[in-house]
N, C-alpha and C positions, 0 to 999 in steps of 0.2 A: 243549696239552702232553700228553705220554704219561703213563701211570700211573707209570712209573719216574721221569719228570721231576718229577711232582707229589710224590713221596715222598722227594725228596732231603733235605728238612728233618728228617725223622725219623732219618736216618742221620748227621746233622751232629754234629761233636764237641761242639757247644754245646747240643745238643737238651735236655739235662737241666739246663742252667744257668739261673740267674735272668737273665731278659732285661735287667734293669737293669745287669748286669755288661758288657753289650755295647753299651749306649747311653750311653757316657761321653764325656768331653771331655779334651783335653790329654794329659798323660802317662799317664793311666789307660787310654788306648787301647792302649798298648803290650802290656800283659798280655792284653787282649782279642784282639789280632791274633795273639799267640803261639799261642792255641788253634787258630786257623785254619790255621796252617802245617802241622799234622799231620792235618788233616781230610780224610776221603776224598771229600767232596763240595764242596771249596773252589771248584772251577771253576763248578759249577752254582750255588752260592750267589752268587758274584760276578756271573755272567752274569745271574741273576735280578735282582739289585740294580741292575745297569747298564741292563738292558732296561726295568725299571719306574721308573728314575730315583729309586730310594730315596734319600732325603736324609739320613737319620739313622742312626747306629750304624756298627759295624764289620761288614762283610759280605765274605766271601771273603778276608779278610786285608787289606782296604783300608779306610781311614777315609773319611769323607764327603768330605774335602778331596781325597784321592787319587782317588776316583771322579769327582768333578767335573772335576779336571784331565784325567783320561783321556777323559772324555766331550767335553771341549773340544778335545782334540788329535785326536779321531777322530769328528767330527760325522756322517760318512756311514755309520757302522756301524749296521746295523739288526738284526743277529743277533749278540749278544755271545758267545753260547755257541760259535758257529762261529768267530768271530774269535779267541776265546781258544784253542780247540782247534787252530787253524791256527798258533798261536804257542806251542804247548805247551812246547817246549824252552827258548825265551826266557824264558817265565814261570817255569818251574822254576828256571832259573838266577837270575833276578832275585829270586824269593821265597827261594831258598837264601841269597843274599847278604843279603836283608832280615833273615833270622833272625840273621845275624852282625852286620849293620850297619844299625840301624834308620833311619839318615838317607839311605840310598840312594834316589834318586827312581825311581818306577815310570814309566819313559818308553820304551814300546815304540813304534817307528816303524811 
């Protein structure tokens, strides 16, 4: 990973938050995800969580359940950052809807 890639966490909207606020379950995940929606490094965060198969917490605006589902739907993806970048417009649209409707499923083909 490049230096810029390694430093994404320092630029995250949640960088100064208590990590316990991001590793929650159920309805408490909603406010944690809201922090991600305006984060300048949301894509890097999500890609890192997907690439490393991070099991717990909210990363890049997705819960552990949502990430598991995305991993199952796309088992051949080996570079999640590239995959997410190639679908940037779809993701922005989906995440924009997610802000308004938290029940929309994250299902990019």
